[in-house]
Structure formats: structure tokens, C-alpha cells
C-alpha positions in Angstrom: -19.3 140.2 42.3 -15.7 140.4 41.2 -14.8 137.3 43.1 -17.8 135.5 41.5 -16.6 136.6 38.0 -13.1 135.4 38.7 -14.4 132.0 39.8 -16.6 131.8 36.8 -13.7 132.6 34.4 -11.6 130.0 36.1 -14.3 127.3 35.7 -14.8 128.2 32.0 -11.1 128.3 31.2 -10.1 125.2 33.1 -11.1 122.7 30.4 -9.4 124.8 27.7 -6.2 124.9 29.7 -6.4 121.2 30.3 -6.5 120.4 26.6 -2.9 121.3 26.1 -1.9 119.1 29.1 -3.6 116.1 27.6 -0.7 115.6 25.1 -0.6 115.4 21.4 -3.1 114.2 18.8 -1.4 113.3 15.5 -3.0 112.6 12.2 -1.1 109.7 10.6 -1.3 108.1 7.1 -2.6 104.5 7.3 0.6 103.0 6.1 2.5 104.6 8.9 0.2 103.9 11.8 2.0 101.0 13.4 5.4 102.7 13.0 4.0 105.9 14.4 2.7 104.1 17.5 6.2 102.8 18.1 7.7 106.2 17.7 5.0 107.7 20.0 5.8 105.2 22.7 9.5 106.1 22.7 8.6 109.8 22.6 6.4 109.4 25.6 9.1 107.5 27.5 11.4 110.4 26.9 9.1 113.4 27.5 6.2 111.9 29.5 3.9 113.5 26.9 1.1 111.2 25.8 0.3 110.8 22.1 -2.9 109.8 20.4 -2.8 108.5 16.9 -5.6 109.0 14.4 -5.1 107.3 11.1 -6.7 107.3 7.7 -5.8 108.0 4.0 -3.7 111.1 3.5 -6.4 112.7 1.4 -9.1 112.2 4.0 -7.0 113.4 6.9 -6.1 116.5 4.8 -9.8 117.2 4.4 -10.4 116.8 8.1 -7.6 119.3 8.9 -9.0 121.8 6.5 -12.4 121.4 8.2 -10.8 122.2 11.6 -10.0 118.7 13.1 -8.0 119.3 16.3 -4.7 117.7 15.3 -1.3 118.9 16.4 0.8 117.3 13.7 0.1 115.7 10.3 2.3 112.7 9.2 1.2 112.4 5.6 2.2 109.7 3.0 3.1 112.4 0.5 4.7 115.8 0.2 1.8 117.5 -1.6 -0.8 117.9 1.2 1.7 119.1 3.8 3.0 121.7 1.2 -0.6 122.9 0.5 -1.3 123.2 4.3 1.9 125.3 4.7 1.1 127.4 1.6 -2.5 128.1 2.9 -1.2 129.0 6.4 -2.9 126.0 8.1 0.5 124.7 9.0 3.4 126.5 10.6 5.7 127.9 7.9 9.0 126.2 7.7 8.0 123.2 9.8 7.6 120.8 6.9 10.1 117.9 6.8 10.4 114.6 4.9 10.6 112.0 7.6 10.6 108.8 5.4 10.3 107.5 1.9 8.1 104.5 1.2 8.1 101.8 -1.4 5.6 99.3 -3.0 5.4 95.5 -3.2 3.3 93.5 -5.5 1.9 90.7 -3.2 -0.5 87.8 -3.3 -1.9 85.3 -0.8 -3.6 83.2 -3.5 -2.4 79.6 -3.4 -2.6 79.4 -7.2 0.5 81.7 -7.3 2.6 79.8 -4.7 6.2 79.9 -5.9 5.2 81.8 -9.0 6.3 85.2 -10.2 3.9 87.9 -9.1 5.0 90.3 -11.7 4.7 87.7 -14.5 1.2 87.0 -13.3 0.4 90.7 -13.6 1.9 91.0 -17.0 0.2 87.9 -18.4 -3.2 88.7 -16.8 -3.2 85.5 -14.7 -5.3 87.0 -11.9 -8.9 87.8 -11.1 -8.6 91.1 -9.4 -5.9 93.5 -8.3 -6.2 95.8 -5.3 -4.6 99.2 -5.0 -5.3 102.1 -2.7 -7.5 104.9 -4.1 -5.2 107.1 -6.2 -7.3 110.1 -5.5 -6.8 110.1 -1.7 -3.8 107.7 -1.0 -0.3 108.5 -2.2 0.5 104.8 -2.3 -2.5 104.4 -4.6 -1.1 107.1 -6.9 2.3 105.4 -7.0 0.5 102.0 -7.8 -1.3 103.6 -10.7 1.9 105.1 -12.0 3.6 101.7 -11.8 0.9 99.9 -13.6 1.1 102.5 -16.4 4.9 102.2 -16.5 4.6 98.4 -16.8 2.1 98.8 -19.7 -0.7 96.9 -17.9 -2.9 99.6 -16.6 -5.6 99.4 -19.3 -6.1 95.7 -18.6 -5.8 96.1 -14.8 -8.3 98.9 -14.5 -11.2 96.7 -15.4 -10.3 94.3 -12.6 -9.3 96.8 -10.0 -10.6 97.1 -6.5 -9.8 100.2 -4.5 -9.0 100.4 -0.9 -9.8 103.5 1.0 -6.2 103.4 2.2 -3.3 101.1 2.1 -4.5 99.1 5.1 -7.8 98.3 3.4 -5.9 97.4 0.3 -4.0 94.7 2.2 -7.2 93.4 3.7 -8.6 92.9 0.2 -5.6 90.7 -0.7 -5.5 88.8 2.6 -9.2 88.0 2.4 -9.0 86.7 -1.2 -11.2 89.4 -2.6 -8.2 90.3 -4.8 -5.6 88.0 -6.3 -2.8 90.6 -6.3 -2.3 93.8 -4.4 0.1 96.7 -4.5 0.9 97.2 -0.8 3.5 99.1 1.2 6.9 97.5 1.9 6.4 98.6 5.5 3.4 96.4 5.8 5.6 93.4 5.1 8.2 94.6 7.5 5.6 94.9 10.2 4.5 91.3 9.7 1.5 90.1 7.6 -1.4 88.1 9.0 -0.6 85.2 6.7 2.2 84.0 4.5 2.2 85.3 1.0 2.3 83.0 -2.1 4.5 85.4 -4.1 6.0 88.9 -3.6 7.8 91.3 -6.0 9.4 94.5 -4.9 8.4 97.4 -7.3 11.4 99.4 -8.5 11.3 103.0 -7.3 12.1 104.1 -10.9 8.6 102.9 -12.0 6.7 105.5 -10.0 7.1 108.9 -8.4 9.0 109.0 -5.1 6.7 108.3 -2.1 8.2 111.0 0.1 6.3 111.2 3.3 6.3 114.6 5.0 5.3 115.8 8.4 4.1 119.3 9.3 3.2 121.1 12.4 -0.3 122.5 12.4 -0.8 126.1 13.3 -3.9 125.5 15.5 -2.2 123.1 17.8 -3.0 123.6 21.5 0.4 122.1 22.4 2.9 123.8 20.1 5.9 123.3 22.4 5.3 119.5 22.8 4.4 119.3 19.0 7.8 120.8 18.1 9.5 118.4 20.5 7.9 115.5 18.6 8.9 117.0 15.2 12.5 117.2 16.5 12.3 113.7 17.9 11.1 112.4 14.5 14.5 113.3 13.0 16.7 111.6 15.6 18.9 108.6 15.0 16.7 106.6 17.4 13.7 107.1 15.1 15.8 106.6 11.9 16.7 103.1 13.2 13.0 102.3 13.8 12.1 103.5 10.3 14.7 101.4 8.6 13.5 98.3 10.5 10.0 99.0 9.4 10.9 99.1 5.7 11.3 102.8 5.0 14.2 104.7 3.5 15.4 107.5 5.8 16.4 110.9 4.3 20.1 111.8 4.7 
């Protein structure tokens, strides 16, 4: 009977043990997905640890984590959600780091704005619709809202606003022509857009709160050692070079 019990325990525990051997699963803010995939590829080359990326808006990923989603690391597009996770004991205390700072670009693919000034079109109201990410769930959307308020055009823009669930969907609205203007991430331009824009205007960082993107190690990770290795790798000069090429500012 004891031999049978031992065999049964082995069969039951084998899948649980294999979970940690399958690598890392990382929740990544939509704006950072393509860059995270590059970093993950380099990490896997170095450590032989496979990495799976699950992307979405920071707010939605945060909700998933609170509901027990089996992520090892959270790469958010803000500092608020990682801080809340750390405070609530969902993340490992002291693991939170700022890995990049993002920025916004006012962009259009509308042929009517070819060689025109995107910002002037915004100020004069010479557009049908403007797309931003949902401020309630996407940090880039919150920054976009703050910029529109600082520019004194929010009240006019809000009646013509379309909201992307995340920054990726926001770009799709502008590319498809469903919006004349869009406030997208600089990193999306650095990654390469699906078509040439008609006008582009870089939003000054002084016109909205800093888009500090933080990473945090999640306490329920089944692969804490490998997860910590990834967190360390995220702060190497090798990754800093990737971030800068992809349109991010790297913390000193």
C-alpha cells in the first residue's frame, strides 16, 4: 500500500512540478508587448528559460492578477498598479522597479492632414474624431487626457473622442480611419507603423504626468528564481539599449 501511495503522490505532483519548468509567464502592458518579446528572446538565449507574454491594458491585467491569474511578473505601463500590488502583498516586497519611461505622440494617417501641423489641427478643431486609450485602465490614456486638458482642448475633444481598450487598439482606430487624430505611444512609431502618417507631433512630457513604467515580481510565481533572473536582466545595459531603440527613456 505504501508503494501505491508513493506512486500516486508522484503522479499527482508531477504536473505541479512541471509548471515551474515550463518557464515564465509575464503580464505586459500593450504598449510594451513588442519590446517585451525582444527582451524575452534575449533572456531565453542567455538562460534557456522560455518566456510567454500575455498583453493587455495595465488596468485589465491588474484585475486579472488580483483574481489569481498565474503570472510570474507584471510589466505595467504605470507605477500605481505595481505599487498597489506590493502594498497588498500580492507582489514581492522590494521587487518593484521602474524599467522605462514612455511618451506620447499626436499622430494622424488622414490624407487631409498631409504636411499639416497635427497640433494645430487639434487646437483648431479641424478633425472628426480623436482616439485615446481608456484613461480608466490605460496609463497612456490618462496621460493623453492630462495633455488635452493642459492644451485647453479637452472639452471640445471629449465629444469627438473614441476610446481604445489599450494603446494598441487606439493606434488601430487611427490607422483604419475611424479617428482623424490619435494620441499613441512613441514606442509604436519606433517599432514601425503599418502605414506612413500624414502628420506627427511629439507631446512634451511637461504637459502630462510622467509615464513611468514599473515591473514587479508576483508572490505566487511558480518560478521565483527564474523570475528574479528576468527582473535583473531587465536592468542590464543590453536591455537599456533595446529600450532606447524602441523609443523609451531609460532610468539612470
